[in-house]
C-alpha positions in Angstrom: 19.6 12.5 -11.2 18.2 10.0 -13.6 17.5 6.4 -12.9 16.6 3.0 -14.3 15.1 -0.1 -12.6 16.2 -3.7 -13.4 14.1 -6.3 -11.8 16.0 -9.6 -11.8 14.1 -13.0 -11.7 12.7 -15.5 -14.2 9.4 -15.8 -12.1 9.0 -12.0 -12.8 9.7 -12.4 -16.4 7.2 -15.3 -16.7 4.4 -13.5 -14.8 4.3 -15.9 -12.0 4.5 -13.2 -9.4 3.6 -9.5 -9.4 6.3 -7.0 -9.9 5.4 -4.8 -6.8 9.0 -3.9 -6.2 9.3 -1.7 -9.4 6.1 0.1 -8.7 7.3 1.0 -5.0 10.7 2.1 -6.3 9.3 4.3 -9.0 6.9 6.0 -6.7 9.6 6.6 -4.2 12.3 7.8 -6.6 9.6 10.1 -8.0 8.9 11.6 -4.5 12.7 12.2 -4.3 12.8 14.2 -7.3 14.7 11.5 -9.3 13.7 11.1 -12.9 12.8 7.5 -14.1 13.9 6.7 -17.6 13.1 3.0 -18.0 12.2 -0.2 -16.2 13.2 -3.6 -17.4 12.8 -7.3 -16.1 15.5 -9.7 -17.0 15.6 -13.5 -16.0 18.1 -15.2 -13.9 20.7 -15.1 -16.7 24.2 -13.4 -16.0 24.8 -12.6 -19.8 21.4 -11.1 -20.3 21.7 -9.2 -16.9 25.2 -7.9 -17.9 23.9 -6.7 -21.3 20.8 -4.9 -19.7 22.9 -3.3 -16.9 25.6 -2.0 -19.4 22.9 -0.2 -21.4 21.2 1.2 -18.5 24.3 2.7 -17.1 25.0 4.2 -20.4 21.8 6.3 -20.0 21.2 6.9 -16.3 23.0 8.2 -13.2 21.7 5.5 -11.1 20.7 1.8 -11.6 18.7 0.0 -8.9 18.4 -3.8 -9.4 16.0 -5.9 -7.3 16.3 -9.7 -6.7 18.9 -12.5 -7.2 20.7 -11.9 -3.9 19.6 -15.4 -2.4 22.0 -18.3 -1.5 21.3 -20.4 -4.6 23.4 -21.0 -7.8 21.1 -19.0 -9.8 21.1 -15.9 -7.6 24.0 -13.9 -9.3 22.8 -10.3 -9.3 25.5 -9.2 -7.0 28.4 -11.0 -8.8 27.2 -9.7 -12.4 27.0 -6.2 -11.2 30.4 -6.4 -9.6 31.8 -7.7 -12.8 30.3 -4.9 -14.9 31.5 -2.2 -12.3 34.9 -3.7 -12.2 34.7 -4.6 -8.4 36.2 -7.6 -6.4 34.1 -9.4 -3.9 35.5 -9.8 -0.3 33.9 -11.3 2.9 32.2 -8.5 4.6 32.7 -9.7 8.3 29.7 -7.4 9.8 27.3 -9.0 7.3 28.5 -12.5 8.1 27.9 -11.8 11.8 24.6 -10.4 11.3 23.6 -13.3 9.1 24.8 -15.8 11.9 22.6 -13.8 14.4 19.6 -13.7 12.2 19.8 -17.4 11.4 20.1 -18.1 15.1 17.2 -16.0 15.9 14.8 -17.8 13.6 16.3 -21.2 14.3 17.8 -22.0 10.9 21.2 -23.4 10.3 24.0 -21.8 8.6 24.8 -23.6 5.2 27.9 -23.1 3.0 25.8 -21.3 0.2 24.7 -18.8 2.8 28.4 -17.5 2.9 28.1 -16.0 -0.5 25.6 -13.5 0.7 28.2 -11.9 2.9 30.6 -11.4 0.0 30.6 -7.7 -1.1 32.5 -5.2 -3.1 35.3 -4.0 -0.9 34.6 -0.4 -1.4 30.8 -0.6 -1.5 28.3 1.2 0.7 26.8 -1.8 2.4 22.9 -1.8 3.1 22.1 -3.9 6.1 18.9 -6.4 5.7 17.0 -6.1 8.8 14.5 -8.7 7.9 16.6 -11.3 5.9 20.2 -12.7 5.3 21.0 -10.9 2.1 22.6 -7.5 2.4 22.4 -4.9 -0.3 25.0 -2.6 -1.5 25.7 0.5 -3.5 28.7 0.5 -6.1 29.9 3.6 -7.6 32.1 4.1 -10.7 32.9 7.1 -13.1 30.0 9.1 -11.7 27.4 6.3 -12.0 25.9 4.1 -9.2 24.2 0.8 -8.9 22.1 0.1 -5.9 21.6 -3.7 -5.5 18.5 -4.6 -3.4 16.9 -7.9 -2.3 13.6 -9.0 -4.1 11.4 -9.8 -1.1 9.0 -6.6 -0.8 9.4 -6.3 3.0 13.1 -6.7 2.8 13.4 -4.1 0.0 11.2 -1.4 1.4 13.0 -1.4 4.8 16.3 -1.1 3.1 15.2 1.6 0.7 13.4 3.7 3.5 16.1 3.3 6.0 19.4 3.3 4.0 19.0 4.1 0.3 16.7 7.0 0.5 18.8 8.9 3.0 21.9 8.3 0.7 20.1 9.4 -2.3 19.1 12.7 -0.5 22.6 13.3 0.7 23.8 12.8 -2.9 21.3 15.4 -4.2 22.4 18.0 -1.7 18.8 19.2 -1.0 15.9 18.0 1.2 12.8 16.7 -0.8 9.7 16.5 1.3 6.3 15.2 0.3 3.0 15.1 2.0 0.3 12.7 1.0 -3.2 13.9 1.4 -5.9 11.0 1.2 -9.1 11.9 -0.5 -12.0 9.3 -0.6 -15.4 9.5 -2.5 -14.3 12.0 -5.3 -13.2 10.6 -8.7 -9.9 11.7 -10.2 -11.4 13.9 -12.9 -13.7 15.7 -10.5 -10.9 16.2 -8.0 -8.6 17.5 -10.8 -11.3 19.9 -11.9 -11.7 21.2 -8.2 -8.0 21.7 -8.0 -7.2 22.8 -11.4 -5.5 26.1 -10.6 -3.3 24.5 -8.1 -1.3 22.4 -10.6 0.7 25.3 -12.0 2.9 26.0 -8.9 6.5 25.1 -9.3 7.4 24.7 -5.6 5.6 23.0 -4.0 4.2 20.8 -6.8 0.9 18.9 -6.9 0.2 15.4 -8.2 -2.8 13.0 -8.1 -2.7 9.2 -7.7 -5.9 7.3 -8.1 -7.1 3.9 -6.9 -10.8 2.5 -6.6 -12.7 5.2 -4.7 -9.9 7.3 -3.5 -7.2 9.7 -4.9 -4.1 10.8 -3.1 -2.7 14.3 -3.5 1.0 14.4 -3.3 2.5 17.7 -2.3 6.2 18.0 -2.7 8.8 20.7 -2.0 12.6 20.9 -2.4 14.5 23.0 0.2 17.7 23.3 2.1 16.0 22.0 5.2 13.1 19.7 6.1 11.4 22.7 8.0 11.7 25.0 5.1 10.1 22.4 2.9 7.1 21.8 5.1 6.8 25.6 5.5 6.4 25.8 1.7 4.1 22.9 1.6 1.6 24.1 4.3 -0.4 26.8 2.3 -1.0 24.5 -0.7 -2.0 21.7 1.8 -4.5 23.9 3.6 -6.0 25.2 0.4 -6.6 21.6 -0.8 -8.1 20.6 2.4 -10.4 23.6 2.4 -11.8 22.4 -1.0 -12.2 18.6 -0.4 -13.8 19.0 3.1 -14.6 15.8 4.9 -13.6 13.6 1.8 -10.2 14.1 3.3 -9.3 11.2 5.7 -5.8 11.5 6.5 -2.1 12.3 5.6 0.7 9.7 5.2 2.3 7.7 2.6 1.0 4.3 3.6 -2.3 5.4 5.0 -5.4 3.4 3.9 -9.1 4.2 4.5 -9.5 1.0 6.7 -6.7 2.3 8.9 -8.4 5.6 9.2 -11.6 4.0 10.4 -9.5 1.9 12.9 -7.7 5.1 14.2 -11.0 6.9 14.5 -12.4 4.2 16.7 -9.2 3.7 18.8 -8.9 7.5 19.4 -12.4 7.6 21.1 -12.1 4.2 22.8 -15.1 2.7 20.8 -15.8 -0.7 19.4 -17.4 -2.1 16.2 -19.1 -5.1 15.1 -19.5 -6.1 11.4 -22.4 -8.1 9.7 -21.3 -9.1 6.3 -22.9 -10.6 3.3 -21.4 -10.0 -0.1 -18.1 -8.9 1.5 -17.7 -12.3 3.4 -15.5 -11.2 6.1 -13.3 -8.8 4.0 -14.5 -6.0 5.9 -13.8 -7.4 9.4 -10.4 -8.5 7.9 -9.5 -4.9 6.8 -9.7 -3.9 10.5 -7.8 -6.9 11.8 -5.0 -5.9 9.3 -4.3 -3.0 11.6 -2.1 -3.7 14.6 -4.2 -3.3 17.7 -7.4 -4.5 16.2 -8.5 -6.2 19.3 -8.8 -2.8 20.9 -11.9 -1.9 18.6 -13.2 -5.0 17.2 -15.6 -7.0 19.3 -16.8 -9.7 17.0 -18.1 -10.1 13.5 -20.7 -12.1 11.5 -21.0 -13.4 8.0 -24.7 -13.9 7.1 -24.9 -14.8 3.8 -28.4 -16.3 3.3 -31.7 -14.8 4.3 -32.3 -17.1 7.1 -29.0 -16.4 8.8 -29.7 -12.6 8.6 -33.2 -13.2 10.4 -31.9 -15.9 12.9 -28.5 -14.4 13.8 -29.0 -10.6 13.3 -32.8 -10.4 13.8 -33.6 -9.0 10.6 -37.4 -9.1 10.3 -39.0 -11.5 7.9 -41.4 -8.9 6.8 -38.4 -6.7 5.7 -36.8 -9.6 3.8 -40.1 -10.3 2.0 -41.1 -6.7 1.2 -37.6 -5.2 0.3 -35.5 -8.2 -0.1 -31.9 -8.8 1.5 -30.4 -6.3 -1.1 -32.0 -3.2 0.3 -31.4 -0.2 2.6 -33.9 -1.5 5.0 -32.2 -4.8 5.3 -28.7 -3.2 5.6 -29.9 -0.9 8.4 -31.4 -3.9 10.4 -28.2 -6.0 10.0 -26.0 -3.2 11.3 -28.4 -2.7 14.2 -28.6 -6.3 15.0 -24.8 -6.7 15.0 -24.6 -3.7 17.3 -27.2 -5.0 19.7 -26.1 -8.5 20.1 -22.4 -7.5 20.5 -22.8 -4.4 22.5 -20.5 -2.6 20.5 -20.7 1.2 20.0 -21.1 0.7 16.2 -22.6 -1.9 14.0 -21.7 -1.7 10.2 -23.2 -4.0 7.5 -22.8 -5.0 3.9 -25.3 -6.7 1.4 -25.6 -6.8 -2.2 -24.8 -8.5 -5.5 -21.2 -8.9 -6.4 -21.8 -10.9 -9.5 -21.3 -12.1 -12.2 -24.7 -13.6 -11.7 -27.7 -12.7 -9.6 -28.5 -9.4 -11.1 -31.9 -8.2 -12.3 -33.1 -5.1 -14.2 -34.2 -3.5 -11.0 -31.1 -4.7 -9.1 -28.1 -5.2 -11.4 -24.8 -6.8 -10.5 -22.8 -4.1 -8.5 -25.7 -2.9 -6.3 -24.5 -2.8 -2.8 -26.1 -1.4 0.4 -24.1 -0.6 3.5 -25.6 -0.1 6.9 -24.4 1.8 9.8 -25.9 1.7 13.3 -24.8 4.0 16.2 -25.8 6.3 19.0 -28.1 8.2 16.6 -29.9 5.2 15.1 -29.5 3.1 12.0 -29.6 3.7 8.2 -28.7 1.9 5.0 -27.2 3.6 1.9 -27.2 2.3 -1.5 -24.4 2.2 -4.1 -23.7 1.1 -7.7 -20.3 -0.2 -8.1 -18.7 -1.1 -11.4 -16.0 -4.0 -12.1 -15.8 -7.7 -11.6 -16.8 -9.5 -8.4 -13.5 -8.8 -6.6 -13.6 -4.9 -7.5 -17.4 -4.8 -6.3 -16.4 -6.3 -2.9 -13.4 -4.2 -2.5 -15.2 -1.1 -3.1 -17.9 -2.1 -0.6 -15.2 -2.6 1.9 -13.7 0.8 1.4 -17.0 2.6 1.3 -18.0 1.0 4.6 -14.9 2.1 6.2 -15.5 5.5 4.9 -19.0 5.7 6.3 -18.0 4.5 9.5 -15.0 7.0 9.7 -17.5 9.9 9.0 -20.3 8.8 11.3 -17.7 8.4 14.2 -16.6 12.2 13.5 -20.2 13.3 13.6 -21.2 11.5 16.9 
């Protein structure tokens, strides 16, 4: 099966918001074994959407549209697709009733323009929207299909995972299963070299996806059943894990390094306290992002200046004078201070120079020290990160989570 993606919205075309929907759909279609031909973005203009859709249907088996399903006059995606596919819209009573219940739940009135959202092609596969008022749908004609999805990412993802993906798998007639192995602290080039001989297998297949500091190994198999696909995946998965060692931090499509650190803490009933300088609260926020954060996070401190590091955390003035605040010694004392005053099991600290100013020949921009304090004492570890201010801070957060995860495993 081949596919194209049509993103609808003038705000996307003008660059006012990032098109994360297309990125997500492309990744998921690839995981399902569906070949992506093109992505395109059109504004809220029916004539241009009609033209783009007609061209896409001439090339691909499946076209997925995103956006333009709202109640306002310029939300015309569904109507335009129905016109191109030769479909008539009728009131879909279950969608109307679901919309009424949803609006009552959130305390919003039902307006006349909401009714258009419940108008759907009479022979369409209806995709319920669990987080909003706009249902999606799948229209088919002459061996081609158009899946019409909402624009808000949380609505789109729930609809794709819960309804569209199973429909696509049923259409393909085979089970496609992927496992996502997350590796931190090994660059893509080095990891590719380490796994070079494993890329030539046809089933399962191996692909790498990278982001700052980490790489995801996607292992995919096609089989008649889910059990058979997993059986085929297992030997390659085990070989990868044997080569990457403790750089592997977990499996799952949506797993993150901060989530892995959180899960390591919660699994052992342990707590953490953060002392942050250059990350300014982002490290604590990465744990708070995880539901259940109150089980593991006791408290957190942002000690940006030297005086605060000394007064709040107890970093010795002699340490600051001799080594400066951007040092392994300072990071270790910050972490130990956080652990001591909070009585947490672990203390983690960050200090460094995020830029763009403040660097020197000896301590350039991107110099970061991360401290960890636990039952076996405290230490600081130095790093040199590339990129702009935001990139340096993000990498500091990720590496701090990885260090915490590994130390918990050793204790």
